C-alpha positions as CSV (number, residue, x, y, z in Angstrom):
1,M,-12.4,283.3,48.6
2,T,-11.9,279.9,49.6
3,P,-11.4,277.4,46.5
4,P,-13.3,274.6,46.2
5,P,-13.7,271.7,47.6
6,A,-11.5,268.9,46.3
7,G,-12.4,266.9,43.6
8,Q,-15.3,269.5,42.5
9,P,-15.0,271.3,40.1
10,G,-14.0,275.4,39.4
11,H,-10.3,275.1,40.7
12,G,-7.8,277.7,39.2
13,S,-4.7,277.2,36.8
14,T,-2.7,274.9,39.8
15,A,-4.3,272.1,37.8
16,F,-2.4,270.6,34.9
17,L,-2.4,267.5,32.5
18,R,0.5,264.8,31.4
19,N,1.6,261.7,29.7
20,Q,1.3,259.0,32.5
21,P,4.6,257.6,33.9
22,I,4.4,254.0,33.2
23,R,6.2,254.8,36.8
24,I,7.8,257.0,39.6
25,V,10.7,256.1,41.8
26,D,12.1,259.0,44.4
27,G,10.1,261.9,42.1
28,R,12.0,260.5,39.2
29,M,9.9,259.4,35.8
30,E,11.2,255.8,34.5
31,G,10.1,253.1,31.9
32,G,8.5,256.2,29.6
33,Y,5.3,256.6,29.4
34,T,2.0,254.6,28.7
35,G,-0.2,256.0,25.8
36,M,-2.7,257.8,28.3
37,Y,-3.1,261.3,30.5
38,E,-3.5,262.4,34.0
39,L,-5.2,265.3,35.4
40,I,-2.8,266.5,38.7
41,C,-4.4,269.3,41.0
42,P,-2.6,270.1,43.6
43,S,-5.0,272.3,45.3
44,C,-7.2,269.1,45.2
45,G,-4.1,267.6,47.7
46,D,-1.8,265.4,44.3
47,H,1.4,266.1,44.0
48,P,3.2,264.8,40.4
49,Y,6.1,263.5,42.0
50,L,4.3,261.0,43.5
51,D,3.2,257.7,41.6
52,Y,-0.5,256.9,40.3
53,S,0.1,253.9,43.8
54,E,1.2,256.6,46.2
55,V,-2.2,259.0,46.1
56,S,-5.3,258.7,47.7
57,P,-8.6,256.3,45.6
58,R,-10.4,259.6,45.1
59,L,-7.1,261.0,43.4
60,Q,-6.7,258.5,41.6
61,R,-10.3,258.7,40.3
62,L,-9.5,262.4,39.4
63,R,-5.8,261.4,37.9
64,G,-7.3,259.0,35.4
65,P,-5.8,257.4,33.5
66,R,-7.4,258.5,30.4
67,T,-7.4,259.3,26.2
68,L,-6.6,262.4,25.5
69,E,-10.0,263.5,24.4
70,A,-11.8,262.3,27.6
71,I,-8.9,264.0,29.9
72,L,-9.6,267.4,28.3
73,A,-13.3,267.2,28.8
74,V,-12.4,266.2,32.5
75,Y,-9.9,268.8,33.1
76,H,-12.2,271.8,32.0
77,E,-14.8,270.5,33.8
78,H,-12.3,270.5,37.0
79,L,-11.1,274.1,36.3
80,G,-15.0,275.0,36.2
81,P,-16.0,278.3,33.8
82,C,-13.2,280.4,33.0
83,C,-15.3,283.6,32.7
84,P,-18.7,283.9,34.8
85,D,-19.1,287.2,33.3
86,E,-19.2,286.3,29.7
87,D,-22.8,285.3,27.9
88,S,-23.3,281.7,26.9
89,A,-23.3,282.0,23.2
90,G,-18.8,283.3,24.4
91,S,-19.6,286.5,22.6
92,S,-17.4,289.6,23.8
93,A,-17.0,293.4,24.2
94,W,-14.8,293.2,21.4
95,S,-16.5,290.9,19.0
96,A,-17.1,292.6,15.4
97,E,-20.4,291.6,15.7
98,A,-20.6,294.0,18.4
99,G,-18.5,297.2,16.8
100,G,-15.9,296.7,18.3
101,N,-12.7,297.1,18.2
102,D,-10.3,294.7,19.3
103,P,-7.8,296.4,21.2
104,G,-5.0,294.2,19.9
105,D,-5.2,295.3,16.5
106,G,-3.7,298.7,16.5
107,N,-6.8,300.3,15.5
108,S,-8.5,301.0,18.8
109,G,-10.3,303.8,19.1
110,T,-9.6,304.6,15.2
111,T,-12.0,305.5,12.5
112,R,-11.2,304.3,9.4
């Protein structure tokens, strides 16, 4: 399966969030953090050891910086749907409403 184009939703678990460092010198964070957050996506060509000023304008737009609330929204949008087979209500085959037993509850397949 071909990954989605860079900067588009649907990337796997390679993307991650981090506190934005004040600067990165020789791959090391220096000077503390800005209080903002960045989205780093290696699948899009970004690298966590590069300073914000060292990545392309396209990656800078993806990276941020953003507030925590904003970066979480961008992160979820960038990853795309995690469970394409799940219905829009988010129910699963193991839901209590469906009468299913959770396989992790130790009671799977038993009657009470």
